[in-house]
Every structure is written in C-alpha cells, then in structure tokens.
N, C-alpha and C positions, 0 to 999 in steps of 0.2 A: 306179639305185634304193635306193644308199647316200645319195645327196644328199633322193631324195625322205623314203629317213629320216629322215635330221637332219633334216633339217626340218618332218617328223614329232612327236620331241622336242621342238626352238625349243616347237611351235603347243603341246605339249602342257603339256610342266613345265618350267613361271614361271621357273625356276632352272637349268632351261637354253638358252644361248648362248651361238651358233657367234662371239660374240667373245671367246668367255676359253678356245677351244683355242688353246692352241699354232702356233706357225708348221709347219710339216712341211715346209717347202721349205726345200731343201742346200740352194742357189741362197745366197737371203737370210741365211739363217742364216751364212756362210762370209759372203761378203760386203756383206751389211744394206740390196742391192739387193732390186728385187724383178725373174720370170724370166719368160720371154713368159705362164706362164700362173701366174703367181703371183694367185691370187682366186678363183678360178674354178672351188675345190673349192666356198665361198660364197656362189658369186653363181648354181650348179647348186642350195644350196640354197635359196636363198632361190627359188630360178625354180620350186622343189620346192613352196613353199605358196603359189606366186602370186603374189610380190611383182615386178613385174618392175622397179618402178622403182629396188627396190634391190638387183638382179641387178643388173643392173643398174655402180651406185655399184660394186659388188667388181671384177665383171671386165664393158666393156661388149662385146666377144665371145662371152661364156658363152654365151649364148641359140647362137650360131652352133652351137663346139665339142660344143651335146647337142646340138638338131638334126642335127647329123655321126658323131656315136654313136650315138640313138635309129636314123634310120639303116644303120648298119652296121652297128648290131646287127637291123636288121631281114630283110635282106639276107642276115645271117649263119643265123640263122633260119630262110630259106624255103630257101637251100645245102640248109639239111643236114632240112630235113622233106620238099620235092620233092626227090626225084632225077630222076624223069624233068624238070623241071622249071630244071634248074639249067647246061645249056647258055644256055635263053634270059631264068636271072635272070642270068647271068655280062657278061651285055654290060652290066645298067647298071651291075655289077659294078662295072666298068672303068669308066668315067668317077668314078664313086663314088672310086675307087681312085686316077686324075689331081686328086680335087677336093682330098689332103688338099695335097700339093702347095700350089696354089694356099693350104689353109688356112693353112699349113706360112709362108707368104711371107705375109700379112693376122695375122699372129698377130707375127712376128717386126715387122711396121712400128707394130701398136700397142706392142705396146711400146717403141717408139724415141718414139715420140710422149707413153707414161711417163712415160719419163727426160728428159724436156724435159721432160714439168711439163705437159704439153696433159690 
C-alpha cells in the first residue's frame, strides 16, 4: 500500500523522485554494500505505478516478494473475516508459510549474484 502511495506521489508530484529518498538500509549505511532486500521499496513503488521494467532494475525479485506479501495479506484477511473457514484457509496457508523459506533462499542467492556483479 505504501509503495502505491509513493508511486502515486512520484507520478503526481514532479518534484518528488524516488532517487531523492535517503538510504534507509542500516546494513548498507554501515557496510556500503547492499543487503538482500536493498531496492525492494523502490521496486515496489515502480510496480505500484506500473513500471515493471524499472522495478526489475531496482530489485529483480521485487515482484516475487510483493506477490508473496499480497497472498499472505489475503490469507490473513480471510482468516480474520471467515471464522468458519479458518481450517480450510490454513491448509494453503501452511504452504505459504513454507514458501517463505524458499523465498529467503532465493533472495540470498540473488544477493550473491548482486555482490558478484551479475
């Protein structure tokens, strides 16, 4: 949601540019190197305004992480809203939880590629 808001700000307010934002990553500020999630916010903002190619330049897995967050949000909203269906909702929800491990592995593999210059 915040990414969509920032994307809208960037589109509607010409003086606002994502590149003007300070580096918020403590790891990057401390080491000078990007972390596995560096660029995700900018990638999400670009996705929020429909700039898919630009999003991929900020973080090539930004769309995957965003998809995961959206699916988890839907899962938890349904769980809260449909009390009678909680057991049914939790079956695919467990797969989503397990997918987080795979997502972390993929993010760290991508990080290795970024550090190697690929």
